[in-house]
N, C-alpha and C positions, 0 to 999 in steps of 0.2 A: 341676090340670093345665096350665091354660094360663099359670099363674104358672112351673112347671118348665120350660115351652118358652120362654117369652122370657126366660129366663136363659141358656138356654143357646144362645138366639140372640146375647145379648149378649157372651156368652164366645166364640162364634165369630167375631164381626165386630170384635172389641175391637183384635185385631191391626192389621185393614185401617185400623181408625180411628187409631191411633197414627199408623201410616207416613203414611198420607195427609196428615196434621193435621200433623206435624212437618214434611212436605216442602212443604206449601204454603205458598209467600212471606207472604202475609198472615196467616194462621194462627201461622206461627213468630214473626214481628216482634211480633203483638198477646201473646202468651205469653213472649216475652222481655222484653218493656219493660212486661208488668204486675207488680203486685205479688205477693209472695209469699204463698202460700194464698189468693190471689183465685181464684174458681172460675168459670170460663165453662163455658156451656152448649152443646153441640151437640146440635142437634135437628133432628127431621124437620119441626118445626113451621115452621122459618127454613132453607128448603132453600139461597136465595142464600148464605147465609153458609157453608155446607159447600164443600168441595172437590167437583168435578163428578164424580167417581169414586165419591163415596158417595151420590148424589142417590138411585141407584135403591133400594139395600139401606136407606135411612133411611126413604125412603117407603113401601117395601114393608113394613117390619117395624116401623115406628114407635120407631125407635130413640132414645134419648136419654144423653148421657154428660156428665159433666162432666171439665175438664181444669184443671190448675193447677200454677203452678211451686211447688214445695216445695224445702225444704232439704235433705232426706236422704230415701234409701230403703232397704229392708230390705237390698238386694243390695249396694250401693255408694254411698260420699258421699266421692268424691274432692274435692280442691281443682281448683278452676279449671274445672267443669262446670255446666252446667245442668240440674237433674232437673225432668222432669213427671210429674205424677200422671194417669192417665186412670181413670175409675170410672164405672161405668154409673148411670145416676140411681136407678135402682129398687134396685139390686143392689149396696150397696157393698164387698160382698164381691170382686167381679167388679173385680180392678185389674191396670193394668199402669203399669211405668215407662218412661220413656225420657230417655236421657242425652245431652246434644248439648254439644260445644264451643262457647261463645260466640264465639268466633273464627271458627267456620264459619256463625254464626247468621245472618248480614244477608247 
């Protein structure tokens, strides 16, 4: 039962994580400058690394996600864009993608 609840929490908060991380200047810079398929851990264990708006939910539920820059995603793979893959650490089937224009990334 705990397993199902944990997965639901990851699903529920993944959109917030995607939005806050992509909008955070330090995280966006880190991701844009990172290597393709390099996975960064977003974790409750390192709150000072998180955007402030995520502190409460991460510490309350012990959330952990991976984010990486990838070459493509199932929905779109256009030229001139940067694609990021967000996935729950314990539930790799819980995935969202974010696409940004590199001209607006800095």
